[in-house]
Every structure is written in structure tokens, then in C-alpha cells.
N, C-alpha and C positions, 0 to 999 in steps of 0.2 A: 387425361381421362376423356374417352370419347363421349359425344353427345348421345343421350338416350334416344332410341328409335321412337318415332311417333306411331300411334296406332293407325293402320290403314283402314279406311271405311269400306265395308263389304255389304252389299245388299242381298247376296244370294249365297246360301250354303247348300251344297248338293246333298241330296238324300243318299245317293250311291257314292260310296267312298273307296271302292276297290274295283279294279278291272284286271283281268288276266287273260292270257291266251287260252283259247279253247283246247281241250284235250290234254292239258298239263296240270298237274297238282300244284297248288300254291306253294307248298314247302319245297318243291323241286326247282323253282325258278327264282331269280333275283327280282327285286322290286325297286321301283323309282318312287321317291316321295315327292309329291307335288303339293305345295302349300295352298291353302284356301285363297290367299291373296293372289297367287298365280292363276288359279282358276277364275277368279273374279276379273282379272286383267284379260284373260282369253275371252271370257263371256262378253265383256264390254266392247272389245275391238272386233272379234270375229263373229259374234252372234248379234250384238246390238248395232253393229256397223258404226261405232263411234270413233272419231279420230283420237289419236293418242293424247293430245293436249286436253280435250274435254274429259276423256276417261281418267286422266291423271288428276284433274280437279275434283272429279266425282269421288275418287279414292283418297283425296287429301294428301297427295304426294306430288313431287315435281315430275315434269315430263321426262327428264333423263332417268330418274329412278324408275318410272313406269316402263320406259324402254328396256331397261335392264331386267325388270320383272317379267315382261312378256317374252323377251329373248330367252330367259332361263326356262320359262314354262314350255315354250315351243321346243327347245332343245331336249328337255326331259321327255316330252311326249314323243318326239321323233326317236329318241333312244329306246323307249319302251316298245314302240311299234316295229322298228327295224330289227332290234335284237331280241324280240320275244320276251320282254320283261313285263312283270305285273306293275300296275300303277296304283299307288295308294295316295289318297287325298287327305291331308291332315296338317294341322299346325299353322304357323304363321302369326305375325303380330298384327292382329286385326280387331276391329270393333264392329259388331253387327248394327246396321242402321235400317230403318224402314223408309219406304218411298214417301215423299211428300205429296200431298194432294190426293192420295189414295184412301183406302179405308183405314190405314194406320197413320199415326202421328210420328214424325221423325224427331230425333234429337233428344236432349236431356229433359225437356219440359215434361213433367208428369211421370218421368221414369225413375225407378229406384235403381240401386246398384246391381240388382239381379235381372233387370229388364221389366219387372212388374211395376205396379203402382207403388208410390212411395209409402203409403200407409196400409200396405197389405196385412202386416202383422202376422200373428200365428194362425189365424183362421184362413179359410179359403180352400180352393181346390187345386190339385195338380191335374193337368190334362195332357193327353197324347195329341200332338199336332197332326198325326197321320190318321188315326181312326176315331178320335174323340173320346177315348176311355178316360173316366174321371175317378179320382180318389181324393180323400181328405189330405190336406197339407198338414204335416206334423211340425211341432215346435222343434227348432234347431235341426231340422231335416229339410234342406233345400230340395225343390222339385227336380232339379237337374241331376240329383243323385239317384233318383228312382227311374225305373224303366217300365214300359208298358208290358203287361204279361202277354198281350196278344201279338204285338208286332215288334217287340224288343227295341223300341225307340225311346230316347230320353224324354221325360215329361217336362212340361213348362208350366209356369204359374198362370192361373186363370184370372 
């Protein structure tokens, strides 16, 4: 039986999850699925100018695994650009983390299983991370199951 995959640490989840060639309808073209972990690898190496060993440590994976991840991502992006395919960003085996030393605290300390505080309970608010819309949190109804009526983004716990 194979060893279970570890969660890869991701600090950035893109707001835009679909790209398509201009002038073509989405249902007329093939698409390429790029995972969120592949986007994080591209971000760390190509945008943050981090070397692969540091980026691999940041994502909690080995350097050879990181190399395979970034090669896969670049191949998919090239395929989409050259062959006129749509790109869809979704999925992957990851865990969202927050930067240390910033305004957010990282890691499991003080975090519940849904990312909010441990003792949130049934009270509290669900908030839109994009526009700030707030609504009451319902019992046995997680915030991530609700969407903002204004901008159609999933809500998070306040």
C-alpha cells in the first residue's frame, strides 16, 4: 500500500480561476486543469524569485517533488497557450497557511479545523473576503457553504 501524500503548504490562492482565449466560447474549447499547488510553485519560483530548494521547504515537500510539480505546471501552461486551450485552476492536495510575522498568525496555534478560532461555536459572523459583506453564522451551516450575494465569492468565518 503506498504512503499517503502529505499536504503541501500554500500561501496564495488565486481569485481568478479560469483563463480562456479571447473570441472563443468556453464550451467550444478544451481546457487544462492546473492545481493550486502548481500555481503556488510557479508563484514562488517565477514571481518571488525563490530558488527551488527554498521554495520546496516553504511548501513542505522535497526538492525533486517540487521540480516535478513546477515542470508539470509549466508544461500545462505552455500547452494551453500554444494550443489555444482554456486554463482552469482547481484542486490539489494542499493546506492554506498564513505568512509569519505579518498581520496573520501561521500554523495550528489558535486555529480550529475550519480555519477560524477554536471556540467560535454557533455564534459569530460569516464575511465575504472580497467586499466585506457580513451575515449571521448558522448552526451546522459552515460559512464556506454560503456565497456572497454581491460578488458570488465563498464566505469565511469572522
